[in-house]
SEPABA-387534 format. One line per 2 residues: their letters; for each residue x, y, z of N, C-alpha, C, O. Coordinates in Angstrom, 3 decimals, padded with zeros to 6 digits. Each point is the difference from the previous one (the first is absolute). Last residue first. Layout:
A	X,Y,Z,X,Y,Z,X,Y,Z,X,Y,Z; ...
***
This chain:
GG	045.078,-031.337,006.564,000.901,000.919,-000.146,000.792,000.166,-001.345,000.851,000.883,-000.111; -003.521,-004.665,002.243,-000.823,001.007,-000.306,000.624,001.638,-000.119,-000.725,000.986,000.131
VA	001.988,-005.521,000.538,-000.296,000.190,001.250,-000.421,001.940,-000.209,000.045,000.982,000.740; 001.168,-004.016,-004.795,-000.734,-001.277,001.195,-000.488,000.835,001.015,-001.138,-000.298,000.362
AA	004.004,002.503,-003.330,-001.602,-000.369,-000.449,-000.825,-000.552,000.606,-001.218,000.175,000.043; 005.818,000.380,000.915,-000.693,001.668,000.265,-001.573,-000.384,-000.543,-001.032,000.550,000.385
FS	003.650,-004.332,-001.037,000.528,000.406,001.807,-001.320,001.081,000.054,-001.035,-000.081,000.661; 002.393,-000.469,-005.039,-000.833,-001.084,000.297,-000.208,000.335,001.151,-000.984,000.739,000.036
AR	004.160,001.844,-001.776,-000.913,000.447,-000.172,-001.116,-001.287,000.258,-001.111,000.516,-000.120; 005.677,-001.422,001.185,-000.956,000.991,000.849,-001.450,000.972,-000.297,-000.693,000.636,000.794
LG	003.163,-004.448,-003.050,-000.648,-000.106,000.936,000.092,001.027,000.902,-000.558,-000.205,001.078; 001.915,001.316,-005.064,-000.815,-000.843,-000.467,-000.961,-000.622,001.696,-001.212,000.102,000.190
AA	005.723,002.026,-000.511,-001.339,000.862,-000.560,-001.440,-000.710,000.274,-000.896,000.366,000.761; 005.008,-002.456,-000.623,-000.538,000.421,001.384,-001.111,000.817,-000.098,-000.983,000.064,000.737
SL	001.681,-004.389,-003.664,000.409,001.480,-000.505,-000.559,000.394,001.657,-000.945,-000.494,000.614; 002.388,-004.591,-001.554,-001.089,000.778,000.176,000.295,001.374,-000.229,001.227,000.087,-000.045
GR	002.102,-003.701,-000.442,-000.975,000.443,-001.046,-001.162,000.211,000.220,-000.851,-000.392,-000.799; 002.539,-001.895,005.001,000.958,000.049,-001.337,-001.066,000.265,-001.048,-001.058,-000.618,-000.110
AI	001.073,002.240,005.697,-000.419,-000.867,-000.763,000.816,-000.235,-001.477,000.991,000.713,-000.157; -002.268,001.358,005.428,001.092,-000.121,-000.655,-000.265,-001.416,-000.999,-000.181,-001.162,000.366
VV	-002.640,005.274,002.621,000.279,-000.920,-001.248,000.977,-000.571,-000.264,000.580,000.750,-000.784; -002.516,002.398,005.392,001.242,-000.702,-001.027,-000.500,-001.054,-000.807,-000.377,-001.027,000.564
IR	-002.357,004.923,002.692,-000.174,-001.151,-000.843,001.400,000.027,-000.910,000.254,000.854,-000.849; -003.100,002.565,005.279,001.227,-000.519,-001.120,000.309,-001.672,-000.083,000.114,-000.838,000.896
TG	-003.398,005.153,002.060,000.091,-001.130,-001.183,001.274,-000.120,-000.803,000.447,000.840,-000.781; -000.023,002.726,004.211,-001.119,-000.376,-000.655,000.171,-001.561,-000.172,000.919,-000.664,000.478
GA	001.488,003.161,003.772,000.005,000.124,-001.256,-001.331,-000.629,-000.690,-000.892,-000.428,000.732; 003.840,-000.864,004.345,-001.034,001.395,-001.078,000.440,-000.736,-001.211,000.734,-000.951,-000.265
VA	-002.575,-002.315,003.966,001.676,000.710,-000.471,-000.624,001.011,-000.982,-001.088,000.088,-000.569; -000.617,-003.926,005.028,-000.307,001.265,-001.068,001.145,000.383,-000.828,001.136,-000.160,000.447
RD	-001.784,-004.797,001.403,000.002,001.361,000.459,-000.171,000.581,-000.984,-000.124,-000.410,-001.154; -000.203,-004.066,000.241,-000.333,000.052,001.283,000.138,001.475,000.669,-000.593,000.169,001.066
LL	-001.247,-001.582,-005.841,001.332,-000.044,000.816,-000.127,000.440,001.557,-000.844,000.735,000.513; -002.624,-003.786,-003.743,000.000,001.689,000.690,001.425,-000.148,000.408,000.401,-001.043,000.516
VP	-001.376,-002.184,-004.728,000.283,000.154,001.220,000.055,001.456,000.925,000.784,000.902,-000.297; -002.710,-004.365,-004.874,000.004,001.639,000.794,000.730,-000.413,001.753,-000.475,-000.963,000.603
PH	001.614,-003.366,-003.919,-001.234,001.026,000.732,000.260,001.120,000.643,000.821,000.168,000.901; 001.576,-001.923,-005.637,000.073,-000.701,001.902,-001.046,000.876,000.426,-000.358,001.051,-000.530
PV	000.862,-002.706,-004.874,-000.269,001.192,001.270,000.172,-000.425,000.913,-000.339,-001.165,000.208; 002.075,-001.007,-004.941,-000.203,-000.097,001.216,-000.226,000.904,000.875,001.033,000.411,000.530
HH	000.682,-000.707,-004.789,-001.404,000.093,-000.467,-000.554,-000.445,001.786,-001.213,-000.110,000.177; 005.975,002.085,-000.352,-000.765,-000.574,-001.416,-001.583,-000.228,000.017,-000.680,000.966,-000.345
VA	002.005,000.423,004.443,001.196,-000.589,-000.708,-000.402,-000.504,-000.800,-000.659,-001.024,000.175; -001.048,005.111,004.008,-000.350,-001.554,-000.870,001.494,-000.027,-001.073,000.901,000.832,-000.109
QV	-003.545,002.636,004.227,001.299,-000.397,-000.353,-000.702,-001.419,-000.905,-001.014,-000.664,000.214; -000.461,005.246,003.558,-000.301,-001.183,-001.168,001.818,-000.305,-000.823,001.085,000.580,-000.044
VV	-003.345,001.951,005.047,001.389,-000.601,-000.908,-000.965,-001.138,-000.769,-000.667,-000.968,000.365; -001.714,005.519,002.242,000.162,-001.417,-000.407,001.266,-000.483,-000.937,000.318,000.585,-001.035
PR	-000.608,003.660,005.278,-000.319,-000.414,-001.692,-000.501,-001.614,-000.040,-000.038,-000.735,000.988; -001.331,004.032,003.206,000.791,-000.914,-000.244,000.071,-000.384,-001.684,-001.008,-000.269,-000.655
DQ	-002.269,002.792,003.006,001.034,000.406,000.170,001.156,-000.061,-000.359,000.791,000.933,-000.143; -005.867,-001.527,-002.068,001.710,-000.798,000.664,000.849,001.204,000.151,000.340,000.843,-000.830
GV	-004.741,000.287,-001.375,-000.178,-000.836,001.148,000.811,-000.319,000.744,-000.238,000.009,001.208; 001.129,000.530,-006.101,-000.983,000.522,000.634,-000.229,-000.598,001.215,000.085,-001.228,000.037
VR	004.397,-000.053,-002.025,-001.396,-000.400,-000.351,-000.979,001.053,000.640,000.382,000.087,001.167; 005.124,-000.785,-003.309,-000.986,000.293,001.019,-001.181,000.424,-000.413,-000.296,000.674,-000.987
VL	004.379,-004.008,000.005,-001.491,000.810,-000.317,-000.339,000.320,001.240,-000.165,-000.594,001.066; 005.486,-001.637,-003.061,-000.703,000.907,001.386,-001.376,000.594,-000.877,000.149,000.694,-001.006
GK	002.827,-004.656,-001.389,-000.327,001.076,000.385,-000.442,000.518,001.238,-000.242,-000.870,000.836; 002.778,-003.032,-005.250,-000.030,000.557,001.455,-000.944,001.369,-000.147,-000.102,000.640,-001.047
VR	000.967,-004.920,-002.697,-000.684,001.690,000.400,-000.125,-000.094,001.748,-000.782,-000.641,000.702; 004.062,-002.274,-004.872,-000.574,000.011,001.128,-001.204,001.670,000.359,000.169,001.154,-000.393
LV	001.162,-003.824,-003.779,001.211,-000.429,000.445,-000.744,000.106,001.905,-000.353,-000.957,000.689; -001.928,001.120,-006.091,000.035,000.435,001.632,000.801,-000.684,000.854,-000.334,-001.168,000.201
KE	-001.022,-000.207,-004.473,000.936,001.076,-000.231,000.271,000.897,001.186,000.814,000.923,000.034; -003.992,-004.637,-000.373,001.380,-000.373,-000.517,001.136,000.779,000.058,001.166,-000.365,000.149
GQ	-005.487,001.748,000.611,000.666,-000.975,001.149,001.047,-000.486,-000.272,000.891,-000.151,000.836; -004.537,002.933,-003.184,001.059,000.088,-000.073,001.291,-000.738,001.056,001.182,000.341,000.041
LS	-006.290,-000.509,-000.776,000.178,000.270,-001.205,001.565,000.353,-000.301,000.381,000.113,-001.165; -002.230,-001.081,005.804,-000.494,-000.869,-000.995,000.467,-000.108,-001.704,000.166,-001.034,-000.646
LL	001.418,004.407,004.048,000.818,-001.112,000.380,-000.660,-001.255,-000.720,000.725,-000.950,-000.296; -002.403,004.914,000.074,001.344,000.107,-000.162,000.314,-000.950,-000.241,000.447,-000.315,-001.103
SD	-004.714,000.640,002.336,000.041,-000.011,-001.172,001.426,-000.075,-000.458,000.227,-000.577,-001.064; -001.020,000.528,005.509,-000.513,-001.084,-000.505,000.372,-000.122,-001.372,000.631,-000.962,-000.437
LW	-000.100,005.305,002.873,000.671,-001.353,000.239,-000.068,-001.061,-000.750,000.988,-000.270,-000.682; -004.090,003.960,000.340,001.489,000.061,-000.917,000.564,-000.999,000.362,000.226,-000.821,-000.889
RP	-004.578,000.054,002.531,000.243,000.297,-001.187,001.560,000.038,-000.670,000.556,-000.757,-000.796; -001.639,001.352,005.568,000.131,-001.311,-000.475,000.152,-000.165,-001.715,000.963,-000.580,-000.502
PI	000.334,005.118,003.298,-001.200,-000.479,-000.730,000.525,-001.623,-000.494,000.958,-000.245,-000.734; 000.630,001.484,005.102,000.736,000.252,-000.923,-001.350,-000.252,-001.137,-000.702,-000.994,000.191
PS	-000.121,001.542,004.491,001.302,-000.145,000.210,000.582,000.231,-001.638,000.912,000.821,-000.104; -005.239,001.777,000.631,000.072,-001.384,000.343,001.869,-000.089,-000.065,000.696,000.875,-000.514
AP	-003.188,003.379,-000.364,-000.678,-000.597,001.136,000.041,-001.323,000.513,-000.644,-000.440,000.952; 004.956,003.699,-002.844,-001.353,-000.389,-000.439,-000.768,-000.929,000.984,000.556,-000.633,000.897
PR	002.781,005.249,000.161,-000.429,-001.372,000.020,-001.118,-000.685,-000.446,-001.128,000.264,000.418; 004.286,003.996,-002.192,-001.112,-000.451,000.758,-000.077,-001.121,000.051,000.237,-000.685,-000.995
SR	003.602,002.145,-000.880,000.009,000.341,001.124,-001.338,-000.016,000.705,-000.007,000.164,001.220; 002.696,-003.370,-004.556,-000.818,000.462,000.187,000.103,000.966,001.153,000.685,-000.414,000.935
LG	002.373,-002.449,-004.729,-000.130,000.592,001.255,-000.887,000.881,-000.012,000.058,000.886,-000.853; 002.696,-005.175,-001.613,-001.082,000.929,000.233,-000.233,000.914,001.069,000.327,-000.403,001.117
AS	004.132,-001.975,-003.712,-000.712,000.358,001.109,-001.108,000.837,-000.364,000.092,001.051,-000.633; 003.508,-004.382,-001.780,-001.068,000.729,-000.175,-000.457,000.129,001.222,-000.213,-001.036,000.629
RR	004.248,-001.257,-003.074,-000.311,-000.127,000.961,-001.022,001.390,-000.220,000.384,000.856,-000.797; 001.714,-004.602,-002.450,-000.047,001.183,000.321,-000.620,000.255,000.811,-001.000,-000.713,-000.082
CR	004.766,-002.661,-002.453,-001.176,000.152,000.718,-000.416,001.672,000.298,000.797,000.934,-000.088; 002.854,-002.505,-003.053,-001.432,-000.860,-000.259,-000.954,000.225,001.206,-001.190,-000.220,-000.226
AA	005.849,001.648,000.790,-000.894,000.704,-000.945,-000.981,-000.279,-000.469,-000.702,000.914,-000.430; 003.084,-003.437,003.290,-000.499,001.138,000.704,-000.435,000.637,-000.901,-001.100,000.469,000.292
PM	002.159,-005.623,-001.400,000.895,001.500,-000.216,-001.399,000.972,000.607,-001.154,-000.169,-000.394; 001.792,-004.972,001.532,-000.966,000.829,-000.510,000.552,001.512,000.228,000.115,000.636,001.047
***
């Protein structure tokens, strides 16, 4: 697959959301666009946790969130590798889902 046909989008958020990742956002992304989603990986800060939660998915399949075994610096970072999805659209949908 030519690299020009893939897009990478990172959804960044400085304030931690109240849950590991808004389930509606990830569920919607995977159910509506799963065939275009090659991979989702991220570290998500959660209110009340000193360690981030690791979120991952491949195509339509989300993996269970896992609490990272150590603290790391930085805020929420999510990377979506997909074909035919707008980076701006992914960022806007994520921002809307987490209230920002």
